[in-house]
C-alpha positions as CSV (number, residue, x, y, z in Angstrom):
1,M,-54.9,-19.9,-59.0
2,P,-54.2,-18.4,-55.6
3,A,-58.1,-17.8,-54.9
4,M,-58.8,-21.0,-55.8
5,L,-56.2,-22.4,-53.4
6,Y,-57.5,-20.0,-50.6
7,G,-61.2,-21.5,-51.5
8,L,-60.0,-25.0,-51.2
9,I,-58.2,-24.5,-47.9
10,L,-61.1,-22.5,-46.7
11,A,-63.3,-25.3,-47.3
12,L,-61.1,-28.0,-46.0
13,A,-60.8,-25.9,-42.6
14,V,-64.6,-25.6,-42.5
15,V,-65.0,-29.3,-43.1
16,L,-62.1,-30.0,-40.5
17,I,-63.6,-27.8,-37.9
18,A,-67.3,-29.2,-38.5
19,I,-65.8,-32.9,-38.1
20,I,-63.9,-31.9,-34.7
21,F,-67.0,-30.3,-33.4
22,I,-69.2,-33.3,-34.4
23,A,-66.4,-35.5,-32.5
24,V,-66.2,-33.6,-29.5
25,T,-69.9,-33.3,-29.1
26,F,-70.3,-37.2,-29.6
27,N,-67.6,-37.9,-26.9
28,A,-69.1,-35.4,-24.6
29,L,-72.6,-36.9,-24.8
30,V,-70.8,-40.6,-24.2
31,T,-69.1,-39.5,-21.3
32,F,-72.1,-38.0,-19.6
33,R,-74.2,-40.7,-20.7
34,N,-71.7,-43.2,-19.0
35,R,-71.7,-41.4,-15.9
36,F,-75.4,-41.4,-15.6
37,L,-75.4,-45.1,-16.5
38,N,-72.7,-45.5,-13.8
39,A,-74.7,-43.7,-11.2
40,F,-77.5,-46.1,-11.9
41,S,-75.4,-49.2,-11.3
42,Q,-74.8,-47.7,-8.0
43,I,-78.5,-47.6,-7.2
44,D,-78.8,-50.9,-8.3
45,V,-76.3,-52.2,-5.9
46,Q,-78.2,-50.8,-3.0
47,L,-81.3,-51.9,-4.2
48,K,-80.3,-55.3,-4.4
49,R,-78.7,-55.1,-1.1
50,R,-82.3,-53.9,0.3
51,Y,-84.2,-56.6,-1.8
52,D,-82.2,-59.4,-0.3
53,L,-82.5,-57.9,3.6
54,I,-86.1,-57.9,3.3
55,P,-86.7,-61.6,3.2
56,N,-84.4,-62.0,6.1
57,L,-86.3,-59.4,8.0
58,L,-89.9,-60.8,7.1
59,E,-88.6,-64.2,8.4
60,A,-87.3,-62.9,11.4
61,V,-90.5,-61.3,12.6
62,K,-93.1,-64.0,11.1
63,G,-93.2,-65.5,14.7
64,Y,-94.0,-62.2,16.4
65,M,-96.3,-60.8,13.7
66,A,-98.1,-64.1,12.7
67,H,-101.6,-62.3,12.8
68,E,-100.3,-59.4,10.3
69,R,-99.9,-61.7,7.3
70,Q,-101.6,-59.2,4.7
71,T,-98.9,-56.9,5.7
72,L,-95.9,-59.3,5.5
73,D,-97.6,-60.5,2.0
74,A,-97.7,-57.1,0.7
75,V,-94.0,-56.3,1.4
76,T,-93.2,-59.7,-0.6
77,Q,-95.5,-58.7,-3.2
78,A,-93.9,-55.0,-3.6
79,R,-90.3,-56.5,-3.2
80,A,-91.1,-58.8,-6.0
81,A,-92.6,-56.2,-8.3
82,A,-89.7,-53.7,-7.6
83,M,-87.3,-56.5,-8.4
84,S,-88.8,-57.2,-11.8
85,A,-88.8,-53.5,-12.5
86,A,-85.1,-52.9,-11.5
87,S,-84.1,-56.0,-13.9
88,A,-86.0,-54.1,-16.6
89,V,-84.1,-51.0,-16.2
90,Q,-80.6,-53.0,-15.8
91,A,-81.3,-54.4,-19.3
92,D,-81.8,-50.9,-20.7
93,P,-81.1,-48.1,-18.3
94,T,-81.7,-45.6,-21.0
95,S,-85.3,-46.6,-21.0
96,A,-87.6,-43.8,-19.9
97,I,-90.6,-46.1,-19.4
98,A,-88.6,-49.0,-17.4
99,M,-87.2,-46.3,-14.9
100,Q,-90.6,-44.8,-14.3
101,T,-91.7,-48.5,-13.9
102,L,-89.2,-48.7,-11.3
103,V,-89.9,-45.5,-9.4
104,G,-93.5,-46.8,-9.2
105,A,-92.4,-50.1,-8.0
106,E,-89.9,-48.5,-5.3
107,N,-92.8,-46.0,-4.3
108,N,-95.0,-48.9,-3.4
109,L,-92.2,-51.0,-1.7
110,F,-91.4,-48.0,0.6
111,G,-95.2,-47.5,1.5
112,A,-95.5,-51.5,2.4
113,L,-92.2,-51.0,4.1
114,S,-93.5,-48.1,5.9
115,K,-96.9,-49.9,6.8
116,F,-94.7,-52.7,8.4
117,R,-92.5,-50.6,10.3
118,M,-95.9,-48.7,12.1
119,L,-97.0,-52.2,12.6
120,S,-94.1,-53.6,14.2
121,E,-93.7,-51.0,16.7
122,A,-96.7,-52.4,18.3
123,Y,-94.9,-55.4,19.2
124,P,-92.7,-55.0,22.5
125,D,-91.5,-58.5,21.9
126,L,-90.3,-57.6,18.2
127,K,-88.3,-54.5,19.6
128,A,-86.5,-56.5,22.1
129,S,-85.1,-59.1,19.6
130,T,-81.7,-58.2,19.0
131,N,-81.7,-60.3,15.4
132,V,-84.8,-57.9,14.3
133,G,-83.2,-54.9,15.7
134,A,-80.1,-55.7,13.6
135,L,-81.8,-56.2,10.2
136,M,-83.9,-53.1,10.9
137,E,-80.8,-51.1,11.3
138,E,-79.2,-52.5,8.2
139,L,-82.3,-51.7,6.3
140,S,-82.2,-48.1,7.3
141,S,-78.5,-47.9,6.9
142,T,-79.3,-49.5,3.2
143,E,-82.2,-46.8,2.8
144,N,-79.9,-43.9,3.4
145,R,-77.3,-45.4,1.0
146,I,-80.3,-45.7,-1.7
147,A,-81.1,-41.9,-1.5
148,F,-77.5,-40.7,-1.5
149,A,-77.2,-43.1,-4.5
150,R,-80.3,-41.6,-6.0
151,Q,-79.2,-38.0,-5.5
152,A,-75.7,-38.8,-7.4
153,Y,-78.0,-40.7,-10.2
154,N,-80.2,-37.5,-10.7
155,D,-77.4,-34.9,-10.6
156,A,-75.6,-37.3,-13.6
157,V,-78.8,-37.1,-15.4
158,M,-79.3,-33.3,-15.0
159,T,-75.8,-32.9,-16.4
160,Y,-76.4,-35.4,-19.4
161,N,-79.8,-33.8,-20.2
162,T,-78.6,-30.5,-19.7
163,K,-75.6,-31.3,-22.2
164,R,-78.0,-32.7,-24.8
165,E,-80.5,-29.7,-24.7
166,T,-77.9,-26.9,-24.7
167,F,-77.2,-25.4,-28.4
168,P,-75.1,-26.3,-30.3
169,T,-75.0,-29.9,-28.8
170,N,-78.9,-30.3,-29.0
171,M,-78.5,-30.0,-33.1
172,L,-76.4,-33.5,-32.8
173,A,-77.9,-35.4,-29.8
174,G,-81.0,-36.8,-31.6
175,T,-79.2,-37.7,-34.5
176,F,-76.9,-39.7,-32.7
177,G,-79.7,-41.4,-30.8
178,F,-79.0,-39.8,-27.4
179,A,-82.5,-39.7,-25.8
180,P,-83.2,-38.0,-22.5
181,A,-82.5,-39.6,-19.2
182,T,-85.3,-40.3,-16.7
183,L,-84.9,-39.0,-12.8
184,F,-85.5,-41.3,-10.2
185,T,-87.7,-39.4,-8.0
186,L,-90.3,-40.2,-5.5
187,T,-93.9,-39.2,-6.3
188,S,-95.5,-37.7,-2.7
189,D,-94.6,-36.0,0.1
190,A,-95.1,-38.8,2.6
191,E,-92.7,-41.0,0.2
192,R,-90.0,-38.4,0.4
193,Q,-89.7,-39.3,4.0
194,N,-86.7,-41.2,5.1
195,V,-88.1,-44.8,6.3
196,Q,-87.7,-44.8,10.0
197,V,-87.4,-48.1,11.6
198,M,-87.3,-49.1,15.1
199,L,-84.1,-50.2,16.9
Protein backbone atom coordinates (compact mmCIF):
# COMPACT_ATOMS: atom_id res chain seq x y z
CA MET A 1 0.00 0.00 0.00
CA PRO A 2 2.72 2.57 0.83
CA ALA A 3 4.48 1.81 -2.48
CA MET A 4 1.24 2.50 -4.36
CA LEU A 5 0.76 5.75 -2.39
CA TYR A 6 4.34 6.84 -3.17
CA GLY A 7 3.80 6.03 -6.82
CA LEU A 8 0.59 8.08 -6.87
CA ILE A 9 2.27 11.01 -5.13
CA LEU A 10 5.19 10.81 -7.57
CA ALA A 11 2.83 10.73 -10.57
CA LEU A 12 0.88 13.72 -9.21
CA ALA A 13 4.14 15.60 -8.59
CA VAL A 14 5.30 14.95 -12.16
CA VAL A 15 1.95 16.12 -13.55
CA LEU A 16 2.02 19.22 -11.32
CA ILE A 17 5.59 20.07 -12.38
CA ALA A 18 4.61 19.62 -16.05
CA ILE A 19 1.57 21.90 -15.61
CA ILE A 20 3.67 24.54 -13.84
CA PHE A 21 6.35 24.32 -16.57
CA ILE A 22 3.77 24.71 -19.34
CA ALA A 23 2.08 27.64 -17.58
CA VAL A 24 5.36 29.46 -16.90
CA THR A 25 6.59 28.87 -20.46
CA PHE A 26 3.30 30.01 -22.00
CA ASN A 27 3.19 33.14 -19.83
CA ALA A 28 6.80 34.01 -20.66
CA LEU A 29 6.11 33.70 -24.40
CA VAL A 30 3.00 35.87 -24.07
CA THR A 31 4.99 38.49 -22.14
CA PHE A 32 7.78 38.64 -24.73
CA ARG A 33 5.31 38.68 -27.63
CA ASN A 34 3.43 41.56 -26.03
CA ARG A 35 6.68 43.46 -25.59
CA PHE A 36 7.54 43.28 -29.28
CA LEU A 37 3.96 44.14 -30.25
CA ASN A 38 4.13 47.18 -27.99
CA ALA A 39 7.49 48.12 -29.49
CA PHE A 40 5.94 47.95 -32.97
CA SER A 41 3.14 50.26 -31.84
CA GLN A 42 5.82 52.82 -30.96
CA ILE A 43 7.25 52.56 -34.48
CA ASP A 44 3.72 52.86 -35.87
CA VAL A 45 3.16 56.13 -33.99
CA GLN A 46 6.34 57.62 -35.47
CA LEU A 47 5.59 56.33 -38.97
CA LYS A 48 2.15 57.95 -38.85
CA ARG A 49 3.76 61.18 -37.71
CA ARG A 50 6.09 61.08 -40.73
CA TYR A 51 3.25 60.16 -43.09
CA ASP A 52 1.34 63.21 -41.83
CA LEU A 53 4.36 65.51 -42.28
CA ILE A 54 5.11 64.53 -45.86
CA PRO A 55 2.02 66.11 -47.52
CA ASN A 56 2.63 69.37 -45.62
CA LEU A 57 6.25 69.40 -46.73
CA LEU A 58 5.38 68.64 -50.36
CA GLU A 59 2.73 71.35 -50.38
CA ALA A 60 5.24 73.85 -48.97
CA VAL A 61 7.83 73.13 -51.68
CA LYS A 62 5.52 72.82 -54.71
CA GLY A 63 5.97 76.45 -55.72
CA TYR A 64 9.73 76.24 -55.48
CA MET A 65 10.13 72.86 -57.17
CA ALA A 66 7.47 73.05 -59.87
CA HIS A 67 9.64 71.32 -62.49
CA GLU A 68 10.51 68.47 -60.09
CA ARG A 69 7.02 67.01 -60.32
CA GLN A 70 8.32 63.49 -60.92
CA THR A 71 10.24 63.54 -57.62
CA LEU A 72 7.28 64.96 -55.72
CA ASP A 73 5.00 62.30 -57.22
CA ALA A 74 7.51 59.56 -56.31
CA VAL A 75 7.47 60.69 -52.67
CA THR A 76 3.66 60.78 -52.69
CA GLN A 77 3.41 57.28 -54.19
CA ALA A 78 6.04 55.86 -51.81
CA ARG A 79 4.18 57.41 -48.86
CA ALA A 80 0.90 55.83 -49.99
CA ALA A 81 2.52 52.40 -50.37
CA ALA A 82 4.19 52.69 -46.96
CA MET A 83 0.92 53.73 -45.32
CA SER A 84 -0.86 50.74 -46.86
CA ALA A 85 1.88 48.36 -45.72
CA ALA A 86 1.82 49.89 -42.22
CA SER A 87 -1.93 49.31 -42.04
CA ALA A 88 -1.44 45.64 -42.92
CA VAL A 89 1.15 45.23 -40.18
CA GLN A 90 -1.03 47.11 -37.72
CA ALA A 91 -3.81 44.61 -38.46
CA ASP A 92 -1.45 41.68 -37.75
CA PRO A 93 1.95 42.66 -36.30
CA THR A 94 2.95 38.99 -36.06
CA SER A 95 2.74 38.48 -39.85
CA ALA A 96 6.22 38.05 -41.31
CA ILE A 97 4.95 38.78 -44.83
CA ALA A 98 3.25 42.01 -43.76
CA MET A 99 6.40 43.12 -41.90
CA GLN A 100 8.63 42.37 -44.90
CA THR A 101 6.25 44.35 -47.13
CA LEU A 102 6.41 47.28 -44.70
CA VAL A 103 10.21 47.15 -44.60
CA GLY A 104 10.33 47.24 -48.40
CA ALA A 105 7.83 50.09 -48.59
CA GLU A 106 9.71 52.06 -45.94
CA ASN A 107 12.97 51.55 -47.82
CA ASN A 108 11.31 52.89 -50.99
CA LEU A 109 9.98 55.90 -49.08
CA PHE A 110 13.43 56.49 -47.61
CA GLY A 111 14.91 56.48 -51.11
CA ALA A 112 12.29 58.88 -52.45
CA LEU A 113 12.81 61.23 -49.50
CA SER A 114 16.59 61.08 -50.00
CA LYS A 115 16.21 62.04 -53.67
CA PHE A 116 13.81 64.82 -52.69
CA ARG A 117 16.34 66.11 -50.15
CA MET A 118 19.16 66.15 -52.68
CA LEU A 119 17.04 68.05 -55.20
CA SER A 120 15.78 70.52 -52.61
CA GLU A 121 19.35 71.56 -51.80
CA ALA A 122 19.63 73.01 -55.31
CA TYR A 123 16.93 75.63 -54.57
CA PRO A 124 18.29 78.63 -52.59
CA ASP A 125 14.81 80.12 -52.10
CA LEU A 126 13.66 76.84 -50.63
CA LYS A 127 16.56 76.82 -48.18
CA ALA A 128 15.64 80.34 -47.07
CA SER A 129 11.98 79.48 -46.40
CA THR A 130 11.36 79.30 -42.65
CA ASN A 131 8.21 77.22 -43.16
CA VAL A 132 10.06 74.62 -45.24
CA GLY A 133 12.98 74.70 -42.81
CA ALA A 134 10.68 73.98 -39.88
CA LEU A 135 9.03 71.09 -41.74
CA MET A 136 12.41 69.66 -42.73
CA GLU A 137 13.60 69.89 -39.12
CA GLU A 138 10.44 68.13 -37.97
CA LEU A 139 10.99 65.40 -40.56
CA SER A 140 14.59 64.95 -39.42
CA SER A 141 13.47 64.70 -35.79
CA THR A 142 10.82 62.15 -36.75
CA GLU A 143 13.39 60.07 -38.66
CA ASN A 144 15.51 59.95 -35.50
CA ARG A 145 12.51 58.86 -33.45
CA ILE A 146 11.74 56.14 -35.98
CA ALA A 147 15.33 54.90 -35.73
CA PHE A 148 15.13 54.70 -31.92
CA ALA A 149 11.72 53.00 -32.04
CA ARG A 150 12.98 50.52 -34.64
CA GLN A 151 15.97 49.67 -32.42
CA ALA A 152 13.68 49.05 -29.42
CA TYR A 153 11.41 46.91 -31.59
CA ASN A 154 14.32 44.85 -32.94
CA ASP A 155 15.63 44.32 -29.39
CA ALA A 156 12.19 43.10 -28.27
CA VAL A 157 11.93 40.81 -31.31
CA MET A 158 15.38 39.37 -30.61
CA THR A 159 14.44 38.64 -26.99
CA TYR A 160 11.16 37.02 -28.03
CA ASN A 161 12.75 34.93 -30.80
CA THR A 162 15.56 33.84 -28.49
CA LYS A 163 13.05 32.76 -25.86
CA ARG A 164 10.92 30.80 -28.33
CA GLU A 165 13.95 29.10 -29.93
CA THR A 166 15.78 28.01 -26.77
CA PHE A 167 15.33 24.67 -25.08
CA PRO A 168 12.97 23.68 -23.50
CA THR A 169 10.63 26.51 -24.57
CA ASN A 170 11.05 25.59 -28.25
CA MET A 171 9.20 22.33 -27.58
CA LEU A 172 6.05 24.25 -26.68
CA ALA A 173 6.28 27.47 -28.73
CA GLY A 174 5.04 25.92 -31.98
CA THR A 175 2.34 23.95 -30.20
CA PHE A 176 0.91 27.15 -28.73
CA GLY A 177 1.17 29.03 -32.05
CA PHE A 178 4.04 31.37 -31.19
CA ALA A 179 5.52 32.06 -34.63
CA PRO A 180 8.88 33.81 -35.05
CA ALA A 181 8.77 37.60 -35.21
CA THR A 182 10.40 39.54 -38.06
CA LEU A 183 13.00 42.24 -37.54
CA PHE A 184 12.46 45.72 -38.96
CA THR A 185 15.71 46.12 -40.88
CA LEU A 186 16.99 48.28 -43.70
CA THR A 187 18.27 46.50 -46.79
CA SER A 188 21.31 48.41 -48.00
CA ASP A 189 24.16 50.51 -46.67
CA ALA A 190 22.83 53.62 -48.40
CA GLU A 191 19.48 53.18 -46.70
CA ARG A 192 21.15 52.70 -43.33
CA GLN A 193 22.26 56.32 -43.34
CA ASN A 194 20.11 58.83 -41.51
CA VAL A 195 17.97 61.07 -43.68
CA GLN A 196 19.87 64.33 -43.94
CA VAL A 197 17.58 67.26 -44.46
CA MET A 198 18.54 70.83 -45.13
CA LEU A 199 17.74 73.51 -42.61
